[in-house]
One Martini backbone bead per residue (centre of mass of N, CA, C, O) as a GRO file, in nm:
protein
  437
    1MET     BB    1  -3.054   8.876  -4.674
    2SER     BB    2  -2.838   8.856  -4.441
    3ASP     BB    3  -2.611   9.046  -4.266
    4THR     BB    4  -2.396   8.830  -4.246
    5LEU     BB    5  -2.377   8.762  -4.551
    6ARG     BB    6  -2.321   9.049  -4.653
    7LEU     BB    7  -2.058   9.088  -4.492
    8LEU     BB    8  -1.907   8.847  -4.612
    9LEU     BB    9  -1.914   8.940  -4.909
   10ALA     BB   10  -1.771   9.211  -4.864
   11LEU     BB   11  -1.500   9.083  -4.767
   12LEU     BB   12  -1.447   8.910  -5.023
   13GLU     BB   13  -1.424   9.168  -5.206
   14LEU     BB   14  -1.162   9.271  -5.031
   15GLY     BB   15  -0.930   9.084  -5.091
   16PRO     BB   16  -0.725   9.229  -5.275
   17PRO     BB   17  -0.663   9.484  -5.094
   18LEU     BB   18  -0.589   9.323  -4.842
   19LYS     BB   19  -0.349   9.176  -4.960
   20ASP     BB   20  -0.182   9.437  -5.013
   21LEU     BB   21  -0.189   9.547  -4.710
   22LEU     BB   22  -0.093   9.263  -4.545
   23GLY     BB   23   0.056   9.049  -4.695
   24ASP     BB   24   0.172   8.798  -4.498
   25LYS     BB   25  -0.111   8.813  -4.330
   26TRP     BB   26  -0.333   8.720  -4.538
   27PRO     BB   27  -0.364   8.403  -4.560
   28ALA     BB   28  -0.518   8.361  -4.287
   29TYR     BB   29  -0.761   8.533  -4.362
   30GLY     BB   30  -0.834   8.396  -4.632
   31ASP     BB   31  -0.890   8.116  -4.508
   32GLU     BB   32  -1.119   8.212  -4.316
   33LEU     BB   33  -1.312   8.314  -4.530
   34GLN     BB   34  -1.340   8.046  -4.678
   35ASP     BB   35  -1.457   7.896  -4.439
   36LEU     BB   36  -1.707   8.075  -4.400
   37ALA     BB   37  -1.824   8.026  -4.681
   38GLY     BB   38  -1.860   7.722  -4.645
   39ARG     BB   39  -2.040   7.727  -4.394
   40ALA     BB   40  -2.265   7.894  -4.534
   41GLY     BB   41  -2.315   7.681  -4.767
   42LYS     BB   42  -2.411   7.460  -4.536
   43GLY     BB   43  -2.598   7.607  -4.320
   44GLU     BB   44  -2.510   7.742  -4.082
   45ASP     BB   45  -2.557   7.875  -3.798
   46PRO     BB   46  -2.590   8.211  -3.779
   47ALA     BB   47  -2.476   8.267  -3.489
   48ARG     BB   48  -2.206   8.119  -3.530
   49LEU     BB   49  -2.116   8.268  -3.780
   50ARG     BB   50  -2.119   8.556  -3.649
   51GLN     BB   51  -1.915   8.505  -3.432
   52SER     BB   52  -1.675   8.445  -3.624
   53LEU     BB   53  -1.689   8.714  -3.781
   54ASP     BB   54  -1.640   8.906  -3.543
   55LEU     BB   55  -1.356   8.803  -3.470
   56LEU     BB   56  -1.235   8.874  -3.742
   57LEU     BB   57  -1.287   9.179  -3.723
   58VAL     BB   58  -1.116   9.241  -3.482
   59ARG     BB   59  -0.844   9.170  -3.620
   60LEU     BB   60  -0.864   9.359  -3.861
   61LEU     BB   61  -0.889   9.625  -3.694
   62ALA     BB   62  -0.594   9.576  -3.563
   63GLU     BB   63  -0.500   9.643  -3.852
   64ALA     BB   64  -0.387   9.935  -3.953
   65GLN     BB   65  -0.408   9.894  -4.274
   66ALA     BB   66  -0.732   9.792  -4.258
   67THR     BB   67  -0.925   9.965  -4.089
   68GLU     BB   68  -1.054  10.175  -4.284
   69LEU     BB   69  -1.178   9.971  -4.484
   70VAL     BB   70  -1.352   9.812  -4.290
   71GLU     BB   71  -1.514  10.045  -4.166
   72HIS     BB   72  -1.645  10.130  -4.433
   73VAL     BB   73  -1.807   9.875  -4.477
   74MET     BB   74  -1.964   9.880  -4.214
   75GLU     BB   75  -2.106  10.146  -4.263
   76ASP     BB   76  -2.253  10.060  -4.522
   77MET     BB   77  -2.404   9.816  -4.367
   78ALA     BB   78  -2.514   9.887  -4.090
   79ALA     BB   79  -2.430   9.725  -3.854
   80PRO     BB   80  -2.511   9.580  -3.581
   81VAL     BB   81  -2.397   9.656  -3.248
   82THR     BB   82  -2.474   9.383  -3.094
   83GLU     BB   83  -2.257   9.194  -3.300
   84THR     BB   84  -2.029   9.411  -3.333
   85VAL     BB   85  -1.812   9.632  -3.383
   86THR     BB   86  -1.779   9.961  -3.220
   87ARG     BB   87  -1.460   9.967  -3.207
   88ARG     BB   88  -1.144   9.957  -3.214
   89GLY     BB   89  -1.081   9.643  -3.077
   90ARG     BB   90  -1.396   9.624  -2.996
   91ILE     BB   91  -1.652   9.435  -2.823
   92THR     BB   92  -1.931   9.297  -2.783
   93PRO     BB   93  -2.089   9.053  -2.658
   94LEU     BB   94  -2.106   8.727  -2.793
   95VAL     BB   95  -2.117   8.595  -2.495
   96VAL     BB   96  -2.321   8.636  -2.248
   97PRO     BB   97  -2.274   8.656  -1.928
   98ASP     BB   98  -2.458   8.500  -1.648
   99ILE     BB   99  -2.205   8.552  -1.445
  100VAL     BB  100  -2.083   8.775  -1.153
  101GLN     BB  101  -2.173   8.581  -0.915
  102PRO     BB  102  -2.170   8.384  -0.670
  103THR     BB  103  -2.316   8.054  -0.626
  104THR     BB  104  -2.555   7.846  -0.431
  105ASP     BB  105  -2.673   7.519  -0.404
  106GLU     BB  106  -2.834   7.400  -0.137
  107ALA     BB  107  -2.911   7.105  -0.233
  108THR     BB  108  -2.600   7.030  -0.356
  109GLY     BB  109  -2.340   7.233  -0.299
  110VAL     BB  110  -2.304   7.399  -0.559
  111VAL     BB  111  -2.053   7.611  -0.687
  112THR     BB  112  -2.058   7.920  -0.870
  113ILE     BB  113  -1.792   8.068  -1.063
  114PRO     BB  114  -1.651   8.363  -1.159
  115VAL     BB  115  -1.407   8.382  -1.415
  116PHE     BB  116  -1.186   8.634  -1.480
  117TYR     BB  117  -1.040   8.675  -1.797
  118GLY     BB  118  -0.721   8.645  -1.956
  119THR     BB  119  -0.589   8.617  -2.300
  120ASP     BB  120  -0.352   8.480  -2.571
  121ARG     BB  121  -0.535   8.297  -2.722
  122ASP     BB  122  -0.673   8.132  -2.953
  123ARG     BB  123  -0.947   8.054  -3.131
  124GLY     BB  124  -1.179   7.814  -3.138
  125ASP     BB  125  -1.456   7.693  -3.051
  126ASP     BB  126  -1.794   7.678  -2.903
  127THR     BB  127  -1.682   7.519  -2.678
  128PRO     BB  128  -1.570   7.543  -2.367
  129ALA     BB  129  -1.317   7.342  -2.393
  130HIS     BB  130  -1.240   7.501  -2.699
  131TYR     BB  131  -1.248   7.815  -2.713
  132PHE     BB  132  -0.942   7.788  -2.645
  133GLY     BB  133  -0.626   7.737  -2.749
  134GLY     BB  134  -0.256   7.670  -2.813
  135ALA     BB  135  -0.230   7.931  -2.960
  136ARG     BB  136  -0.152   8.235  -3.067
  137GLY     BB  137  -0.298   8.551  -2.992
  138THR     BB  138  -0.516   8.787  -2.888
  139PRO     BB  139  -0.610   8.975  -2.654
  140SER     BB  140  -0.862   8.873  -2.409
  141PHE     BB  141  -1.198   8.879  -2.258
  142GLY     BB  142  -1.385   8.748  -1.960
  143VAL     BB  143  -1.634   8.494  -1.851
  144ALA     BB  144  -1.616   8.210  -1.652
  145GLU     BB  145  -1.810   7.912  -1.573
  146VAL     BB  146  -1.768   7.747  -1.248
  147SER     BB  147  -1.823   7.432  -1.109
  148VAL     BB  148  -1.829   7.331  -0.749
  149PRO     BB  149  -1.810   7.075  -0.544
  150THR     BB  150  -1.868   7.026  -0.173
  151ARG     BB  151  -1.964   6.731  -0.201
  152GLY     BB  152  -1.760   6.448  -0.229
  153ARG     BB  153  -1.501   6.643  -0.215
  154ASP     BB  154  -1.187   6.693  -0.175
  155LEU     BB  155  -0.960   6.887  -0.086
  156GLY     BB  156  -0.817   6.969  -0.410
  157GLU     BB  157  -1.008   6.842  -0.606
  158LEU     BB  158  -1.000   6.790  -0.972
  159THR     BB  159  -1.270   6.678  -1.090
  160SER     BB  160  -1.347   6.406  -1.323
  161PRO     BB  161  -1.420   6.206  -1.542
  162SER     BB  162  -1.413   5.835  -1.527
  163TRP     BB  163  -1.395   5.543  -1.694
  164TRP     BB  164  -1.325   5.344  -1.445
  165ARG     BB  165  -1.615   5.469  -1.315
  166LEU     BB  166  -1.823   5.507  -1.544
  167GLU     BB  167  -1.762   5.812  -1.648
  168PHE     BB  168  -1.903   5.998  -1.942
  169SER     BB  169  -2.002   6.248  -1.773
  170ALA     BB  170  -2.065   6.542  -1.634
  171ASP     BB  171  -2.109   6.613  -1.274
  172PRO     BB  172  -2.178   6.869  -1.063
  173GLU     BB  173  -2.175   6.682  -0.792
  174LYS     BB  174  -1.853   6.572  -0.874
  175HIS     BB  175  -1.748   6.802  -1.075
  176VAL     BB  176  -1.531   7.012  -1.230
  177ILE     BB  177  -1.678   7.277  -1.433
  178LEU     BB  178  -1.688   7.414  -1.755
  179LYS     BB  179  -1.967   7.577  -1.872
  180THR     BB  180  -1.871   7.872  -1.963
  181VAL     BB  181  -1.790   8.129  -2.224
  182GLY     BB  182  -1.729   8.470  -2.203
  183VAL     BB  183  -1.726   8.767  -2.406
  184LEU     BB  184  -1.523   9.071  -2.372
  185GLY     BB  185  -1.454   9.372  -2.379
  186ARG     BB  186  -1.250   9.561  -2.206
  187ASP     BB  187  -1.454   9.765  -2.090
  188ALA     BB  188  -1.667   9.554  -2.004
  189PHE     BB  189  -1.486   9.399  -1.822
  190VAL     BB  190  -1.426   9.621  -1.614
  191THR     BB  191  -1.720   9.677  -1.544
  192SER     BB  192  -1.801   9.400  -1.448
  193LEU     BB  193  -1.580   9.358  -1.231
  194LYS     BB  194  -1.641   9.619  -1.068
  195ASP     BB  195  -1.935   9.539  -0.994
  196SER     BB  196  -1.877   9.274  -0.858
  197LEU     BB  197  -1.680   9.377  -0.644
  198ALA     BB  198  -1.875   9.576  -0.504
  199GLY     BB  199  -2.064   9.307  -0.412
  200ALA     BB  200  -1.848   9.204  -0.235
  201ASP     BB  201  -1.718   9.110   0.074
  202LEU     BB  202  -1.445   9.139  -0.090
  203HIS     BB  203  -1.209   9.375  -0.252
  204ASP     BB  204  -1.048   9.139  -0.366
  205VAL     BB  205  -0.801   8.973  -0.572
  206LEU     BB  206  -0.738   8.664  -0.761
  207ILE     BB  207  -0.457   8.551  -0.941
  208PHE     BB  208  -0.418   8.299  -1.190
  209VAL     BB  209  -0.115   8.127  -1.303
  210HIS     BB  210  -0.027   7.897  -1.508
  211GLY     BB  211   0.131   7.635  -1.655
  212TYR     BB  212   0.253   7.389  -1.815
  213ASN     BB  213   0.040   7.198  -1.984
  214VAL     BB  214  -0.235   7.392  -2.024
  215THR     BB  215  -0.550   7.446  -2.047
  216PHE     BB  216  -0.807   7.655  -2.027
  217GLU     BB  217  -1.003   7.471  -1.884
  218ASP     BB  218  -0.807   7.386  -1.648
  219ALA     BB  219  -0.748   7.669  -1.551
  220ALA     BB  220  -1.041   7.745  -1.473
  221ARG     BB  221  -1.092   7.510  -1.283
  222ARG     BB  222  -0.866   7.578  -1.085
  223ALA     BB  223  -0.956   7.862  -1.007
  224GLY     BB  224  -1.230   7.771  -0.890
  225GLN     BB  225  -1.121   7.568  -0.677
  226LEU     BB  226  -0.949   7.770  -0.519
  227ALA     BB  227  -1.173   7.964  -0.435
  228VAL     BB  228  -1.331   7.752  -0.267
  229ASP     BB  229  -1.095   7.624  -0.086
  230LEU     BB  230  -1.010   7.929   0.022
  231LYS     BB  231  -1.252   8.110   0.074
  232PHE     BB  232  -1.284   8.337  -0.138
  233ALA     BB  233  -1.455   8.665  -0.126
  234GLY     BB  234  -1.371   8.761  -0.378
  235ARG     BB  235  -1.223   8.773  -0.691
  236THR     BB  236  -1.160   8.572  -0.978
  237LEU     BB  237  -0.860   8.535  -1.168
  238LEU     BB  238  -0.732   8.481  -1.509
  239TYR     BB  239  -0.422   8.385  -1.660
  240SER     BB  240  -0.410   8.258  -2.005
  241TRP     BB  241  -0.171   8.133  -2.162
  242ALA     BB  242  -0.034   7.979  -2.465
  243SER     BB  243  -0.046   7.683  -2.408
  244ALA     BB  244  -0.007   7.378  -2.583
  245ALA     BB  245  -0.083   7.122  -2.416
  246ASP     BB  246   0.211   6.959  -2.450
  247THR     BB  247   0.467   6.751  -2.352
  248LYS     BB  248   0.637   6.804  -2.634
  249LYS     BB  249   0.617   7.149  -2.575
  250TYR     BB  250   0.820   7.291  -2.380
  251THR     BB  251   0.979   7.501  -2.567
  252VAL     BB  252   0.728   7.644  -2.664
  253ASP     BB  253   0.635   7.747  -2.384
  254GLU     BB  254   0.886   7.906  -2.322
  255SER     BB  255   0.847   8.113  -2.551
  256THR     BB  256   0.556   8.203  -2.479
  257ILE     BB  257   0.595   8.321  -2.188
  258ASP     BB  258   0.770   8.550  -2.290
  259TRP     BB  259   0.556   8.670  -2.485
  260SER     BB  260   0.333   8.719  -2.246
  261ARG     BB  261   0.435   8.926  -2.042
  262ASP     BB  262   0.306   9.187  -2.143
  263HIS     BB  263   0.011   9.087  -2.110
  264PHE     BB  264   0.024   9.043  -1.812
  265GLU     BB  265   0.109   9.323  -1.723
  266ALA     BB  266  -0.157   9.459  -1.824
  267PHE     BB  267  -0.345   9.291  -1.645
  268LEU     BB  268  -0.229   9.379  -1.371
  269GLN     BB  269  -0.276   9.682  -1.407
  270LEU     BB  270  -0.576   9.661  -1.429
  271ALA     BB  271  -0.624   9.533  -1.142
  272LEU     BB  272  -0.494   9.780  -0.987
  273GLY     BB  273  -0.630  10.050  -1.162
  274GLU     BB  274  -0.966   9.975  -1.267
  275ILE     BB  275  -1.161   9.795  -1.036
  276GLY     BB  276  -1.148   9.865  -0.718
  277ALA     BB  277  -0.932   9.737  -0.558
  278GLY     BB  278  -0.748   9.666  -0.277
  279LYS     BB  279  -0.625   9.375  -0.341
  280VAL     BB  280  -0.359   9.187  -0.506
  281HIS     BB  281  -0.342   8.843  -0.575
  282VAL     BB  282  -0.084   8.582  -0.648
  283ILE     BB  283  -0.089   8.269  -0.833
  284ALA     BB  284   0.192   8.081  -0.941
  285HIS     BB  285   0.274   7.825  -1.177
  286SER     BB  286   0.559   7.727  -1.263
  287MET     BB  287   0.604   7.874  -1.568
  288GLY     BB  288   0.420   8.122  -1.484
  289ASN     BB  289   0.639   8.269  -1.310
  290ARG     BB  290   0.790   8.416  -1.532
  291ALA     BB  291   0.587   8.638  -1.589
  292VAL     BB  292   0.568   8.746  -1.299
  293ILE     BB  293   0.870   8.803  -1.222
  294ASN     BB  294   0.923   8.989  -1.476
  295THR     BB  295   0.708   9.198  -1.388
  296LEU     BB  296   0.804   9.275  -1.100
  297GLU     BB  297   1.065   9.413  -1.190
  298ARG     BB  298   0.877   9.677  -1.303
  299VAL     BB  299   0.689   9.806  -1.083
  300THR     BB  300   0.843  10.074  -1.005
  301SER     BB  301   0.781  10.205  -1.308
  302TRP     BB  302   0.495  10.253  -1.256
  303GLN     BB  303   0.187  10.448  -1.347
  304LEU     BB  304  -0.042  10.469  -1.124
  305PRO     BB  305  -0.327  10.548  -1.003
  306ALA     BB  306  -0.493  10.692  -0.781
  307GLY     BB  307  -0.599  10.432  -0.562
  308ALA     BB  308  -0.457  10.194  -0.608
  309ALA     BB  309  -0.380   9.891  -0.572
  310LYS     BB  310  -0.233   9.638  -0.382
  311LEU     BB  311   0.005   9.419  -0.327
  312GLY     BB  312  -0.011   9.130  -0.162
  313GLN     BB  313  -0.003   8.809  -0.237
  314ILE     BB  314   0.283   8.623  -0.344
  315ILE     BB  315   0.285   8.312  -0.525
  316PHE     BB  316   0.536   8.059  -0.563
  317ALA     BB  317   0.460   7.765  -0.732
  318ALA     BB  318   0.680   7.561  -0.841
  319PRO     BB  319   0.914   7.712  -0.985
  320ASP     BB  320   1.011   7.724  -1.338
  321ILE     BB  321   1.311   7.867  -1.257
  322ASP     BB  322   1.595   7.981  -1.235
  323ARG     BB  323   1.749   8.024  -0.942
  324ASP     BB  324   1.951   8.255  -1.006
  325ARG     BB  325   1.737   8.438  -1.135
  326PHE     BB  326   1.554   8.463  -0.898
  327VAL     BB  327   1.753   8.608  -0.714
  328GLN     BB  328   1.796   8.855  -0.891
  329LEU     BB  329   1.489   8.950  -0.903
  330ALA     BB  330   1.422   8.961  -0.594
  331ALA     BB  331   1.593   9.225  -0.548
  332LYS     BB  332   1.394   9.410  -0.730
  333PHE     BB  333   1.095   9.325  -0.575
  334LYS     BB  334   1.146   9.414  -0.307
  335GLY     BB  335   0.849   9.536  -0.144
  336CYS     BB  336   0.594   9.515  -0.357
  337ALA     BB  337   0.466   9.337  -0.132
  338ALA     BB  338   0.338   9.218   0.154
  339ARG     BB  339   0.407   8.913   0.040
  340VAL     BB  340   0.645   8.645  -0.024
  341THR     BB  341   0.598   8.311  -0.159
  342LEU     BB  342   0.772   7.987  -0.154
  343TYR     BB  343   0.716   7.670  -0.303
  344ALA     BB  344   0.895   7.365  -0.221
  345SER     BB  345   1.055   7.053  -0.361
  346SER     BB  346   1.227   6.736  -0.367
  347ARG     BB  347   0.959   6.565  -0.514
  348ASP     BB  348   0.957   6.718  -0.793
  349VAL     BB  349   0.971   6.576  -1.094
  350ALA     BB  350   0.935   6.814  -1.300
  351LEU     BB  351   1.181   6.977  -1.191
  352LEU     BB  352   1.396   6.758  -1.235
  353ALA     BB  353   1.354   6.751  -1.540
  354SER     BB  354   1.429   7.052  -1.590
  355LYS     BB  355   1.716   7.032  -1.489
  356PHE     BB  356   1.803   6.826  -1.697
  357VAL     BB  357   1.765   7.028  -1.937
  358HIS     BB  358   1.927   7.293  -1.815
  359GLY     BB  359   2.156   7.221  -1.566
  360TYR     BB  360   1.981   7.379  -1.349
  361PRO     BB  361   1.834   7.479  -1.091
  362ARG     BB  362   1.524   7.530  -0.943
  363ALA     BB  363   1.323   7.732  -0.747
  364GLY     BB  364   1.129   7.468  -0.660
  365GLU     BB  365   1.344   7.343  -0.510
  366ALA     BB  366   1.502   7.139  -0.274
  367GLY     BB  367   1.732   7.098  -0.056
  368GLU     BB  368   2.028   7.205  -0.168
  369ALA     BB  369   1.849   7.403  -0.373
  370LEU     BB  370   1.727   7.591  -0.188
  371THR     BB  371   1.552   7.893  -0.193
  372ILE     BB  372   1.715   8.179  -0.024
  373VAL     BB  373   1.570   8.504   0.023
  374ASP     BB  374   1.530   8.817   0.065
  375GLY     BB  375   1.173   8.866   0.096
  376VAL     BB  376   1.128   8.548   0.113
  377ASP     BB  377   0.913   8.283   0.184
  378THR     BB  378   1.029   7.961   0.248
  379ILE     BB  379   0.869   7.644   0.159
  380ASP     BB  380   0.898   7.315   0.252
  381ALA     BB  381   0.689   7.053   0.092
  382SER     BB  382   0.809   6.753   0.108
  383LEU     BB  383   0.618   6.637   0.358
  384VAL     BB  384   0.317   6.625   0.225
  385ASP     BB  385   0.456   6.362   0.070
  386THR     BB  386   0.545   6.001   0.105
  387SER     BB  387   0.551   5.888  -0.156
  388LEU     BB  388   0.727   5.705  -0.402
  389VAL     BB  389   0.640   5.897  -0.664
  390GLY     BB  390   0.606   6.160  -0.558
  391LEU     BB  391   0.528   6.486  -0.628
  392ARG     BB  392   0.296   6.666  -0.754
  393HIS     BB  393   0.320   6.955  -0.932
  394SER     BB  394   0.006   7.030  -0.820
  395TYR     BB  395   0.017   7.054  -0.497
  396PHE     BB  396  -0.083   7.344  -0.428
  397GLY     BB  397  -0.407   7.248  -0.509
  398GLU     BB  398  -0.425   6.944  -0.350
  399LYS     BB  399  -0.318   6.998  -0.066
  400ARG     BB  400  -0.439   7.055   0.235
  401SER     BB  401  -0.192   7.192   0.371
  402ILE     BB  402  -0.149   7.406   0.152
  403LEU     BB  403  -0.434   7.531   0.156
  404ASN     BB  404  -0.431   7.608   0.453
  405ASP     BB  405  -0.190   7.796   0.427
  406MET     BB  406  -0.309   7.989   0.207
  407PHE     BB  407  -0.542   8.077   0.379
  408ASN     BB  408  -0.368   8.209   0.607
  409LEU     BB  409  -0.232   8.402   0.408
  410ILE     BB  410  -0.470   8.540   0.245
  411VAL     BB  411  -0.713   8.561   0.454
  412GLN     BB  412  -0.546   8.595   0.746
  413GLN     BB  413  -0.257   8.726   0.721
  414LEU     BB  414  -0.021   8.530   0.797
  415ALA     BB  415   0.263   8.453   0.928
  416PRO     BB  416   0.465   8.184   0.955
  417ASP     BB  417   0.481   8.208   1.284
  418GLN     BB  418   0.137   8.188   1.285
  419ARG     BB  419   0.150   7.893   1.153
  420PHE     BB  420   0.103   7.588   1.277
  421ASP     BB  421   0.220   7.393   1.039
  422LEU     BB  422   0.477   7.549   1.093
  423GLN     BB  423   0.842   7.545   1.088
  424ALA     BB  424   1.142   7.625   1.167
  425ALA     BB  425   1.447   7.646   0.967
  426GLY     BB  426   1.769   7.632   0.985
  427ASP     BB  427   1.921   7.946   1.008
  428ALA     BB  428   2.000   8.273   1.041
  429LEU     BB  429   2.098   8.281   0.728
  430ARG     BB  430   1.894   8.013   0.651
  431LYS     BB  431   1.573   8.072   0.660
  432TYR     BB  432   1.295   7.852   0.694
  433TRP     BB  433   1.011   7.641   0.604
  434SER     BB  434   0.816   7.370   0.746
  435TYR     BB  435   0.646   7.087   0.795
  436ARG     BB  436   0.502   6.913   1.014
  437ALA     BB  437   0.513   6.570   1.090
   0.00000   0.00000   0.00000
């Protein structure tokens, strides 16, 4: 009998005492154990079965009531440490990441980027596209491998297969692809990221926080595309909160982004204090801005270690947050970063819909609702697209002019008055920036 099957049987025998210990939490665990037993009975691939079992063990060991009992069973089993939990709440890699440095295929021009991620999504299946789902889970870490073509793809394009082009499978030379998802325990994640950063040309990191209605796959793909198009020479990080990725679940995502704030705060503290970074830059999009701005409110109270990184560029891209609340919080985090920039537009249909729902302007709107506050460089991006259908909500990562401006901001460290594409607007009391016509 395999070690995996023996461990599964041992956990099934623990059912009654675990039910008593976990109470209302037990049904979910019980259902998962039954599912694993059914998969084992059908002869599922042992490696995949063991991977699912290890993830279940991680969650059980995180339940204080069950920890001692489960640890005792594992000790009796003498389970191999290469594929199971090695200490409470930590695991060795279940899928060992193959990439920790960017690589370029000179023949095809395809760049492969390691995206170091943190997420509080639940576990999905074993395919990269569905490795993490849209429900809430426990915080986990790892490295996603994203390939980005640099030939035949316009700057900002997040290319995918298209049925009307008769493209039925992903082509690395045409499409931005999430190739693999590797899982790491927290300590292994920090070590891997620290080592990778030490070998980088630039010892800065860029954290991307996605918005509403976004899957883990698309968030990772966007992070990789941004890294390539911004020519960012440091390391790229992603914080993927548990968006339901469903247009009908806007209010669900609103609740979840608030729930995720503490998890993002811990992730940002890790990036600042534990990986040897010089500067930490953040690009937050849409609803993801809520986790970022509510975290920045508390930055001054943090006790970071000596030699911790500094916050560099903070970019609020099309922030879907109440404008008045943004103004309140901006006064609290003023001066926490080298520069804070807000991109807004009067043509962003998604934000106009959000205002319709909430009854108050959003911080990412322009026009009469344009948010101008001391300590934040506000850029009106309304002119970057003159189409009749309005500006796509993801314009920050798609429009060449915006990407060029973010390159000048993050890589060149230029102030607005030093960036050629921008011109001053407003007056002395309400100064902002817009794109040249």
